[in-house]
Every structure is written in C-alpha cells, then in structure tokens.
N, C-alpha and C positions, 0 to 999 in steps of 0.2 A: 767538648769540640768546638774550637773557635771558627767562626766564617773568616774566609779571606777577606784582607783589607782591615781587620781589625786588630790593632797591635794592643800588647799588654801594657802600654803606657799611656799616660793622659786619664782625663776624668772629666765628665760633666757633673753639673749640679741638677738635681731634680727639684724644681721650685714649686711649690703648692699653688694651686689656683684657687683661692679660698671662695670663689663664686660658684664653684662646683660642689660645695659640701652638701651631702644628702645624708639622713639618717640611715643606718642599716636595719631595716625593721627584723631582719632574722637574728641579729645579735644586739639586743638591747644594752643601751650605754655607748655603742660605738657608731662612728661615723665614717663615710669613706670621701676621699677628696682626689681629684685627678690634678695634673700638673703639666709643666713645662720642662723640656730638657733646655739648659742654659750652659753656655761655656762659663768658665770661672773668671776670665779676664776679658774685657770689652775688646772688640776689633773693627776695623773698618768695614761696613757692609758695602753692598753694590751701589749704594747711593752716597758712599764716602761718609755716612754717620757711624758713630760707634754704636755696636750692638753686641748682645749676648745670645742672639738666636742660634740655634743649631739647626742645620738643613736637614737633619734625620729625624726631627721631632715630628711625629704625625699630627698632634693637634697644631702645631705651628704651620705645618704645610697645609692644612685644611683652612687655617685662620687666613693665611696668605691669599689662597684661591678665592676665599669669599670676598676678601676685601678688594681683591683686583676687580671682581664683578660688581661689587657695590659702588666703587669708584666709578664705573661706566653705566650706574643706574640700573642695574640688574640685582634682583634679590631672590632668595629661594627659600621655600619652606619643605621640609622632610619629614615624613613619618615612616616608622618602621613597622613590619609584621614580624614577630619572633617565633619561629616554628620550633618544636623541640619535642623530644620522646622521652616519656617517663619509664624507666625500667626498674624492675624489682631485682633483676640479677644480671650482671654482665658476663658471667661465666657460668653456665651458657647464657646467652642473651635471651631474656625473658621480658615483654612488656609487662608494664603494670596493670594494663586495662586492654580490652577488645572492645570496640565500638564502631557505629557507622559514622561516615561524615556529618559533622555538625549535629549529631543526634545527642538526646538527652541521656542515652545509656552510657555515655562518657563520663557521666558525673553520677554514679550510684551513690544514693543518700547514705550518709554515714561512713562511708569507705574513706580509706587512706587518701586514695586519689583525690577525691573529691574535697577533703579537707586541705590537702596541699594546694590545689589549685585556688580554692578560696583564700587561703593564706597568701599566696603568691599575688592575687589580684589586689587584695587588700595591702600588702607591702608596697606594690608599684605605686599605688595612690597615696598611700600614707607619707611617701617618700618626696611627694610632689610632682610625680609624672603622670600625665592624663593617660587613663586606659579607656579605650573606646570600646573595647569588646574582647571576650575570650571565648573560645570554642573548642569543641574536639574535631580534629582534623582527621584524613583519611587512613594513615598507617595506624597499626596497633600502637596504642599509649601515646598518639602523638596529638598535640595541642598546640593552639597559637594565641599569642598575646597580642593585642594591636594597639599601639600607642599614637598618642595625637601628634600632629605637626609642630615643630619647631624650627628655628632658624638652623642651619647646617652643623655648626660646632657643638650647640646646645643638644641637638637631636642625637649625634653620634655619642656624646656624654652620657646622656640618658640611655641609650641603647646599651651601653657598658654596664650601666647600674641596673637595668632590668635583665640583663643576662646574669649578674651577680646575685639579684633576688631569686630568680628562678631556680638556678642551680643550689644556692646554700639552702634555701627554704625546702627542696626537696630532700636535701641530705638530712635535714632535721628529721624528715619522716622516714628515713631509711630508703629513699629511692634515690635513683641516679637519674639526672636531666641532662640528656646529651643532644648537642646541636648538629651532631654528625649529618652530613650531607644526604647519606642514604644507607640505612641499615638493613633494609628488607628489599631486595631487587624485584620482589613481585608486588611492591606496593609503593605508594608515594614517597618521595624524598623530603627533607626539611630545607628551608630557605630562610633568607632574611630580606623578603621583598621590600624594596626601597621605594618609597613614593616621593617623588619631586614635583613640585610645582614651580614654574618660573615667571616671574613677574618684573615688569619693565616700567619705570615712570612715564616713559615716552612711547610706550606701545599698547594701546587699549585692545583688550581681549573681546572677542565677539564669540556667540554661542555656537555658530555653524562651522567654523574652521580655525585651525592653529593661526596664532599671530605670527608675524615676520620673525620674532625673538624667539617664539617656542619652536618654529620650524628649522631656524638655524642651530640651535641647541640640539635638537634631535638629529640633524643631519650629521653633526660632528660625533655626537655619541656613537651613532651607528657606524660612520668611517672608523672608528677607533676601536669598535667593540672587540675585535679578535685579540687586540693587545691589553685591554682593560681586564679581561678575564683573569690574567695572571695576578692581580690585584684582588678580584671580587671573588674569584674561584681559585684560591691559592694552594689547594692541596690535590694530590692525586684522587682522593676519594670524591672531590668536587664533581669531577666529571663522571662518576658512576650516576649523579642526578640528572646531568644534563643529556638528555636524550629525547627524541621525537616521540609523540603519542602519549606522554605521561605528565602532560600539563606543567612542565617545568621551563618552558620558554623555548624548546626545540633548538635545532642545531643550525639554523639558517638566519643570518642577519637581516632582521625585517622589523616592522612594527604593526601593531593592529588594534583597532578600537575594540576594547574589551576581549582582545584574543590572548587567551592563556598559553597558547602555543607559539606565543612570539616573545623573543627575549626582552622587547619593550613593549608594554600593554598600556594604550591610550585609556585612562579612566575617567569617568564623568565627562566625557567628551563634550557634552553640550551646555556645561556649566562653566563660564568664564571665571568663577572665583574658587571652585573647588577642581578645576580639571588639572589631571597631573599624570606624569609619567611614571608607570610601575616598573622598575627596573627589577626583571625576574631573574637576572643572572648574577646575584649576589647570594652567598649563603653564610652560615653562622661561623665557618672558619676564619672568614675575613676580618682585618683590622677595619672598624667602620670608619675611622678618620681617614685612613689611606684611600678606602673605597670611595668616599664621597669626594675627596680630593682629586682623585682620578676622573671620576664622572662628571663632576661640576667643572672641573678645568677643562677637560674635553670638549664640554658643550659650550663654555664660555669662548673658547677659541673660535667655535663655528659663529657664535653671536657677533663676536669682534671682525670677523672676515665676511661676515653676511654669506655664510655657507647656504648652498641651494640644496634642499630637501627633495633628493631624486627618487626615493624609494616611495612607492603608494601605500595607502592605507591597506592593510589585508584584515578586514574585518571578519573574515570566513565566508561561507562555512569550509571551503577547503584551506588547509594550513599550508604553509610553505612546503613542508615536507610530502604533502599530498599532491602538489601541483607537479606538472610536467616541466622540463627545463624551459620550453618556450614561454611557459605561463609565468615561471618566476622571473624571467627577463623582462616579461610585459609589467611587472609589479616592481621592477627596478631592484630585483633581489639578485645580487652578484657575487656575495661573499658568504661562506660558512663561518660559524663560531669555531673558534679554537677546540677541537675536539678532544684534546689531551692535555695534561699539566705542562709536558715537554713543549708542546706547540705554542701555548699561551706565553710561556717564558722566553721563547724565540722571538714570537710577534713584540713582546714588550720591549725586548732589547733592540728590536730593529724599528721602533716607532719614535720618529723625531718629535713629535707633538707632546708626547707623554714624557720622553725621557729628558730632551733637552728644554722644554718649555714649562710643562706644568708641574712635574714631579722634581726635576733637576737630575743631572747625570750621577751626582754623588749618591743621593737617595735610591735611584733606581738601581745602580749598581749593587749598593749594600743590601737592599731589599733581596735582589735575586741571590746574593750570596748567602743571606741568613735562610731565605725560602730553601735554597738547595742543601744547606747543612741541616735544616730542620727536617726534611724528607729523609736524608742519610740516617740520622738518628733514629728516626721513627721506623725506618726499614730495619735497621739493626735491632731495635727493641723487638719488633716483631718476629724476627727470626731467632732471637735468643729464647723467646717465650715458646714459639714452637719446637725448638729443640729441646727445651726443658720439658714440655708436655710429653715427647717421645721418649724420654728417659724413664 
C-alpha cells in the first residue's frame, strides 16, 4: 500500500556515507553503512546554489538542524538509553527471564540470557561505540544498554547500529529482542531516553541554575511537546507507556530536577559540564534522526527567539498528576501531553514551528502520510492474524 503523495514515478539515489562504516559483530566479515537520499540531477536550492539534497532524508534533516545551531554558536551532545525486552517466545509472549530491577538475578551465570547480554555489550564496544553501562530493568526480560554522548548525527547513527546489534545478537541465541513500548500493562514499558546537553560559546554555565541558552531551549521544547510526540512516540502502542505513576514521564507538560514523572528530567543539575535534559518522551519505535531533528530544532527556535521559561522546576515530591489544578498553575503547568496517537498527529499538523520551520511542510506531510499507512497496515495484519487464529 503506497502512502498518499508518493507517485510510482521518479527515483532517489541512496549514497553511502563512508564515515558511518562499522563492523557487524553478529555477522563476521560484514559491515554496516548509513547514507543520504540524493536527487539524481542537481537543482537550485533555497540559496540558489545547485544541490542534490532531498528534503525527506532524515539524516540530512538532522544535519541541517545541527548546522543552523552550530552557525549560531550552539552545540549539543546526545546520549541514549536503549531499553528492550528479551523474549523466548512471541506466541504466547514469554519473557526470557524474570528478575528484580537492576539486580544480579537478571544475569544467571551460564544462562543463554547472560551470554546474549555479554555478547551484545562486547559487540557494541567492538564496533567503536562507548558503552557506559548495562543492567536489568523492571519488567520481565527487560534490560538497558546506555551508550555515551556524541554529536547529534553521530549519536543517532550509533543508536541505529546499537539496536541492530541487540536484535541480531539475540536472534543468534534463539531469543527475540523487542523495543515495543509496553508489553506488560502491569509493569514498566521500554523507552529510548534521550539525554541532551546544550553548549554555547557565549554563555557560560554555572552550577546552581540553568544558563539563558539552556532555559530558552527548554522553554521551546516544552511549548512544542504536544506536537513533538507525533515523531518521538509515533505508534498507537507508544501511548500505552505514557501514563501517570509508572515513571514514564507522565501526561503533563513540565520539567523537574531528577523527576522521572516529568517528560523532561533535568539530570546532573549542579554540574555545568555534564548537566543534561533527559527527554523521556521518546521510545524505540521512533526514527532517531527525525526525533532529534524535531527536539533540537524546536529547542533552537527558543534559543534564537530568546524564549522565556515560564514553567518552574518540579523536583517533587508531588508529581504534576498529584497536584491540584491550582498547584499546577502555580508551577506554570498549563498543557497536557498528547494522550493518543491521533491527538499527537493533529498537534503536529497544526504546529507551525515544526511543520513550517524545523521539519518543513513536505517532510511533515509525507511523514504523517506514511505514519497513517503504517498504522493501517499493522491494524489489518493484526486483524488477519486474529481471524486466522479463530478458524
């Protein structure tokens, strides 16, 4: 099924970016490489210079957003937490292990699970990606790999490779690794927490408060958050994870120092060098290049326009969901997150900053079209399976 707006004529080139080559530790003798979508024939760009760039290329979009920030003296570092669940069966769904959060019983000595995780960790490191830690998470069979900070494009590239290593190494051992947002409704979901630090050549950071650049970046991300989730939480299943009281970031637009019930958690708040925003509203179904382009692009608009941060720090102990309406108003909490896939799509379609400035009209409309078709195809596939099971 073709998405609306995609004709059966025409063709792009996919041009390898040789700087992205990494070995495939799960398949000796093979490497993986990412690339760019290019037009076959140069055409005049917005600066009237000839270009081959394709506005629909996720990597090129992120590269453009980062370049705009860099030209203004703003740079970013990005690190990811990859949460996933190891299954030994998908029908019925059966976890490969049961364990407590961050406990050693998640790594039974000599088990297939322990061997798989060790091979994943070794594979990530042997491919040139910094692995800071890995541990057992809260849900059955759930684990997390935390990779180190990199510039945005390199970070998104490394995340794609990390996911490939996790999935394919698990498959070698007869397991299924899934990044599905939430398998068990009575336990924690899986996310792709995205840590972003904002750096400015002209804005020195201090230990006790956000710099003006950090504040404006955060203000604009929060303002655009109900629309951003169409990109960062792009499936209906994504919204099974986003709820209050389950440490997923909650359903109110706010931020808080070390607050896991806020969609934006300020981490390492007193360290100017390592202070970062943990974006908790991203999961493993999102395209990391588009997700970063949206978040960083929205944040840079705030920096450029010197946006005022009106929302106050919510460090707890009360979460936004536990506050009264008057208490939320006092903290400047005036928006809800998009609570459904449909609502997020509407919010993106109506968001002028993301649609007209950050992503561009063509990319936004084509993304929404493909996103809709993907849902329709998934829905039909599920219905067909259910009908087959009933026969």
